C-alpha positions as a Python dict, from the first residue, in 0.01 Angstrom:
ca = {
    (1, 'M'): (0, 0, 0),
    (2, 'A'): (-275, -169, -168),
    (3, 'H'): (-288, -359, -464),
    (4, 'H'): (-457, -635, -720),
    (5, 'D'): (-262, -977, -780),
    (6, 'N'): (-184, -1031, -1138),
    (7, 'R'): (36, -1302, -1088),
    (8, 'F'): (-159, -1539, -1301),
    (9, 'E'): (-137, -1324, -1584),
    (10, 'G'): (266, -1334, -1566),
    (11, 'L'): (261, -970, -1390),
    (12, 'G'): (343, -917, -1032),
    (13, 'T'): (77, -687, -906),
    (14, 'S'): (-59, -355, -1029),
    (15, 'V'): (-1, -131, -681),
    (16, 'L'): (-138, 203, -544),
    (17, 'G'): (176, 440, -444),
    (18, 'R'): (129, 817, -401),
    (19, 'G'): (-205, 849, -550),
    (20, 'N'): (-100, 662, -855),
    (21, 'W'): (-191, 256, -958),
    (22, 'Y'): (96, 109, -1222),
    (23, 'Y'): (199, -204, -1283),
    (24, 'I'): (493, -503, -1161),
    (25, 'D'): (683, -799, -1242),
    (26, 'K'): (696, -1060, -983),
    (27, 'T'): (1073, -902, -909),
    (28, 'G'): (881, -599, -822),
    (29, 'R'): (1079, -385, -1112),
    (30, 'I'): (825, -107, -1254),
    (31, 'V'): (688, -225, -1542),
    (32, 'I'): (376, -18, -1648),
    (33, 'S'): (428, 365, -1490),
    (34, 'P'): (230, 542, -1227),
    (35, 'Q'): (-27, 699, -1421),
    (36, 'F'): (-393, 518, -1332),
    (37, 'D'): (-643, 663, -1052),
    (38, 'F'): (-762, 286, -1089),
    (39, 'A'): (-618, -13, -1272),
    (40, 'N'): (-766, -341, -1269),
    (41, 'S'): (-607, -688, -1255),
    (42, 'F'): (-545, -828, -1599),
    (43, 'D'): (-767, -1128, -1735),
    (44, 'E'): (-674, -1260, -2099),
    (45, 'G'): (-410, -1001, -2125),
    (46, 'L'): (-616, -710, -2008),
    (47, 'A'): (-671, -469, -1747),
    (48, 'Y'): (-904, -185, -1708),
    (49, 'V'): (-756, 165, -1629),
    (50, 'R'): (-883, 501, -1544),
    (51, 'I'): (-724, 835, -1568),
    (52, 'G'): (-932, 1114, -1426),
    (53, 'N'): (-1310, 1007, -1576),
    (54, 'Q'): (-1158, 849, -1863),
    (55, 'P'): (-1173, 526, -1864),
    (56, 'G'): (-1009, 228, -2137),
    (57, 'F'): (-820, -123, -2117),
    (58, 'I'): (-386, -125, -2184),
    (59, 'D'): (-216, -457, -2273),
    (60, 'K'): (70, -579, -2047),
    (61, 'T'): (279, -330, -2223),
    (62, 'G'): (91, -66, -2087),
    (63, 'R'): (-27, 56, -2445),
    (64, 'W'): (-408, 184, -2502),
    (65, 'L'): (-637, -26, -2675),
    (66, 'L'): (-969, 212, -2626),
    (67, 'D'): (-755, 567, -2598),
    (68, 'P'): (-942, 724, -2316),
    (69, 'T'): (-988, 1059, -2496),
    (70, 'C'): (-1222, 943, -2702),
    (71, 'S'): (-1607, 978, -2658),
    (72, 'A'): (-1910, 833, -2751),
    (73, 'P'): (-2099, 976, -3014),
}
């Protein structure tokens, strides 16, 4: 099981399990569900994530700040 350490941002870690990344809190409870093909550590409240070929940023609640379905003109 792979993981990124996010403790300095208040979350436990981002974890790779069964093919998808997700985020857990300090107690090990899943706080952002498994859905990402890639998930980076949080920095200043945001994390870079990717679903398929679509990248974006999420906040600590899992809300997309840059929608992965948007494309550049």
